[in-house]
C-alpha positions in Angstrom: 25.2 -1.2 -5.0 25.0 0.1 -1.4 26.6 -1.8 1.4 24.4 -3.8 3.8 25.2 -1.4 6.6 24.3 1.6 4.5 21.0 0.0 3.6 20.3 -0.7 7.3 20.9 3.0 8.1 18.6 4.0 5.2 15.8 1.9 6.6 16.3 3.3 10.1 16.4 6.9 9.1 14.2 7.2 6.0 11.8 4.3 6.5 10.3 2.2 3.7 8.7 5.1 2.1 5.5 6.0 0.3 5.8 3.1 -2.2 4.2 0.9 0.5 1.1 3.0 0.6 -0.7 0.9 -2.0 -0.4 -2.2 0.1 -2.9 -1.0 2.7 -6.0 -2.1 0.8 -6.7 -5.7 -0.1 -8.4 -6.2 -3.6 -12.0 -7.3 -3.3 -13.0 -8.3 -6.8 -13.9 -11.9 -7.6 -13.9 -13.5 -11.1 -17.3 -13.6 -12.7 -16.9 -17.1 -14.2 -14.8 -20.3 -13.8 -12.6 -19.3 -16.7 -9.4 -17.4 -15.7 -9.7 -13.6 -16.5 -6.7 -11.4 -17.3 -7.0 -7.7 -16.3 -4.8 -4.6 -15.7 -5.4 -2.2 -12.9 -3.5 0.9 -11.8 -3.3 4.4 -10.4 -1.5 7.6 -11.4 -1.2 10.2 -8.7 0.7 13.5 -9.0 1.0 14.7 -5.3 2.4 17.4 -3.2 3.9 16.4 0.2 5.4 18.5 3.0 7.8 15.7 4.1 9.4 14.0 1.1 11.9 12.0 3.2 9.6 10.9 6.0 11.9 12.7 8.3 11.4 14.1 11.9 13.9 17.0 11.5 14.7 17.4 7.8 11.2 18.2 6.5 11.4 19.0 2.7 8.3 19.7 0.7 8.1 18.6 -3.0 5.9 17.3 -5.8 6.2 13.7 -6.9 4.3 11.3 -9.1 3.5 7.7 -8.4 2.4 5.3 -11.2 1.2 2.0 -9.7 0.4 -0.9 -12.2 -0.8 -4.4 -11.7 -1.3 -7.2 -14.2 -3.4 -10.0 -12.7 -5.0 -13.4 -13.6 -8.1 -14.4 -11.6 -9.9 -17.7 -11.4 -12.0 -19.8 -9.2 -11.5 -23.3 -7.7 -15.0 -23.4 -6.3 -17.9 -20.9 -6.1 -16.6 -19.6 -2.7 -12.8 -20.1 -3.4 -10.9 -17.8 -5.8 -7.3 -17.4 -6.7 -5.2 -14.6 -8.2 -1.7 -14.5 -9.7 -0.3 -11.0 -10.3 2.7 -8.8 -11.0 3.0 -5.2 -9.8 5.4 -2.3 -10.1 5.4 1.2 -8.8 7.8 4.1 -8.1 7.9 7.6 -6.5 9.8 10.2 -8.5 10.3 13.6 -6.9 10.8 16.9 -8.8 13.7 18.1 -6.6 14.3 15.9 -3.6 16.0 13.0 -5.5 16.9 11.2 -2.3 13.2 10.4 -1.9 13.1 8.5 -5.2 12.3 4.8 -4.7 10.7 1.9 -6.5 9.5 -1.6 -6.1 8.4 -4.6 -8.2 6.8 -7.8 -7.1 5.0 -10.9 -8.1 2.6 -12.8 -5.9 -0.5 -15.0 -5.5 -3.5 -15.3 -3.2 -6.3 -17.6 -2.3 -9.6 -16.0 -1.1 -12.4 -17.9 0.7 -15.8 -16.3 1.0 -18.1 -17.0 3.9 -21.2 -15.2 5.2 -20.2 -12.0 3.3 -16.7 -12.1 4.7 -13.5 -12.6 2.7 -10.4 -14.4 4.1 -7.2 -14.4 2.1 -3.8 -16.1 2.2 -1.2 -14.1 0.2 2.4 -14.6 -0.8 4.5 -11.9 -2.4 8.1 -11.8 -3.7 9.1 -8.2 -3.5 12.2 -6.2 -4.8 12.9 -2.8 -3.2 15.0 -0.2 -5.0 16.6 3.1 -4.1 16.2 5.5 -7.0 14.0 4.6 -10.0 15.1 1.0 -10.2 18.8 2.0 -9.8 20.0 0.1 -6.8 18.5 -3.0 -5.4 18.0 -2.4 -1.6 16.7 -5.8 -0.6 14.6 -8.8 -1.6 11.6 -9.7 0.6 9.2 -12.6 0.9 6.0 -11.5 2.5 3.5 -13.9 3.9 0.1 -12.3 4.6 -3.4 -13.2 5.9 -6.4 -10.9 5.7 -10.0 -10.8 6.7 -12.5 -8.2 5.5 -16.0 -7.5 4.3 -18.4 -4.7 3.1 -21.3 -3.2 5.0 -23.9 -1.1 3.2 -26.0 1.3 5.1 -28.1 3.3 2.6 -25.7 5.4 0.5 -22.7 4.5 2.9 -20.4 1.5 2.3 -18.0 0.6 5.1 -15.1 -1.8 4.3 -13.2 -2.9 7.4 -10.0 -5.0 6.8 -7.5 -6.6 9.1 -4.2 -7.6 7.4 -1.2 -9.4 9.1 2.2 -9.8 7.5 5.5 -11.4 8.3 8.5 -10.4 6.1 11.4 -12.6 5.4 14.3 -10.8 3.8 18.0 -11.0 2.8 18.5 -7.8 4.7 18.1 -8.4 8.4 16.8 -4.9 9.2 13.8 -5.4 6.9 12.5 -8.5 8.7 9.4 -7.7 10.7 5.8 -8.4 11.7 3.2 -5.9 10.5 -0.5 -5.5 11.4 -2.8 -3.2 9.4 -6.3 -2.1 10.6 -8.1 0.0 8.0 -11.6 1.1 7.3 -12.7 2.1 3.8 -15.6 4.5 3.7 -17.6 5.6 0.7 -20.6 7.8 0.7 -22.4 8.0 -2.7 -23.8 11.4 -3.6 -25.2 10.2 -6.9 -24.3 7.7 -9.7 -21.0 9.3 -10.4 -19.9 11.3 -7.3 -18.9 10.0 -3.8 -17.0 11.1 -0.7 -14.2 8.6 0.2 -12.0 8.2 3.3 -9.6 5.5 4.6 -8.5 5.9 8.2 -6.0 3.2 9.2 -3.5 2.1 11.8 -0.3 0.2 11.1 1.9 -1.6 13.6 5.5 -2.7 12.9 7.6 -5.1 15.1 11.1 -5.5 13.8 12.9 -8.7 14.6 16.6 -8.6 13.4 19.7 -6.6 12.8 20.1 -3.0 13.8 16.3 -2.7 13.9 16.0 -5.5 16.5 13.4 -4.4 19.2 12.1 -1.4 17.2 8.4 -0.8 17.4 6.6 1.7 15.1 3.0 2.8 14.9 1.6 4.7 12.0 -1.7 6.6 12.2 -3.3 8.0 9.0 -6.5 9.4 7.7 -7.6 10.7 4.2 -10.6 12.5 2.7 -11.4 12.7 -0.9 -14.0 13.5 -3.5 -14.3 10.7 -6.2 -15.8 11.1 -9.7 -16.5 7.9 -11.7 -15.7 8.9 -15.3 -16.7 5.5 -16.5 -17.3 2.1 -14.9 -13.5 1.4 -15.3 -12.0 4.9 -14.7 -12.3 7.2 -11.7 -10.7 10.5 -10.5 -10.3 11.3 -6.8 -9.1 14.6 -5.3 -7.5 13.5 -2.0 -5.9 15.0 1.2 -4.1 12.5 3.5 -2.4 13.0 6.9 0.0 10.5 8.4 2.0 10.4 11.6 4.5 7.8 12.9 5.6 7.2 16.5 8.3 4.8 17.5 10.4 3.7 20.5 13.3 5.0 18.3 12.8 8.8 18.5 14.5 9.4 15.1 11.7 7.5 13.5 9.0 10.0 14.5 7.5 12.0 11.6 4.3 13.5 10.3 3.3 14.3 6.7 0.6 15.9 4.7 -0.1 14.8 1.1 -2.4 16.6 -1.4 -3.2 15.6 -4.9 -5.5 13.9 -7.5 -5.5 10.1 -8.2 -6.6 8.6 -11.5 -7.6 4.9 -11.0 -8.5 2.4 -13.8 -9.2 -1.3 -14.2 -9.6 -3.0 -17.6 
C-alpha cells in the first residue's frame, strides 16, 4: 500500500487518468415499464495513445485496452420519475508503460426526473480507485452529482447537450474537489446502420484540500468517430480523440491523442 504522501504526489503528477473518461456521459435510457429491469452494458476499446502517463514532459506512446462494464437495475416511481441502481468496473492496461495501469470499481444510484423533454438527475457513487490492475487501493471517494440534459433532433442530426456538476468527498485530502462537465454529444445518421459521432467537452476542476489546495484545472477535448450498428444492442465505433489540460500548476499541463475502435453493447 502506498503512503498518503505518495498517493498525493501521484495525483498531482499523473492525474486521475483515462479511467474517468467514461464518466463524461450521463446514461439517457428509461425503463419501459413499472417493473424493475436488469441489464448489462459495456465497452471494449483497444487504443493507441501518444501520452500514456498524462505527462507534460515525459510523453510515452503505447497501446492499452480498457474494458468498462456496468450491471444496472432500472425502475420507475412515476411516469416521469425513474431510478437506477448500478455497479461498474473498469481498468486501463498498457502493453509496455505499466506505470499507466489503473482501475476503479464503484456502486451507485440515481433519480431522474423528466420534464418538457429535459432530464434532471441526482446521483451518488461510492468509488474505489486503484493503481495497477486492482493491486493497490489509492483512495475511496463519495461522489455527489447533479446533471441536466436533453436531446435535440434536427433531421438526421441529434444533439445531446449535458451539464454535470460533482463534489467529491474522499479519505485522501488531495482527491477532494468540485468538478463541472459541459459536453455535447453529436450524432449524424448516414443510414440505418452508419453514423458520424462526436463529443466535444470541457471539464473544470477546483481542488479543495491537502497538497492540491487551490489548484485549478481545465480540460478541453474533442472526438470524431464513425459508428456502425451491428445490431440494436451492439455497435462498433472507430474513434480519434484529442485532449489538452491547462492548470495553475504548470506540471499539470498535458496534451494527448488517442486512436482506436470501441465496441459497445447493452443487453
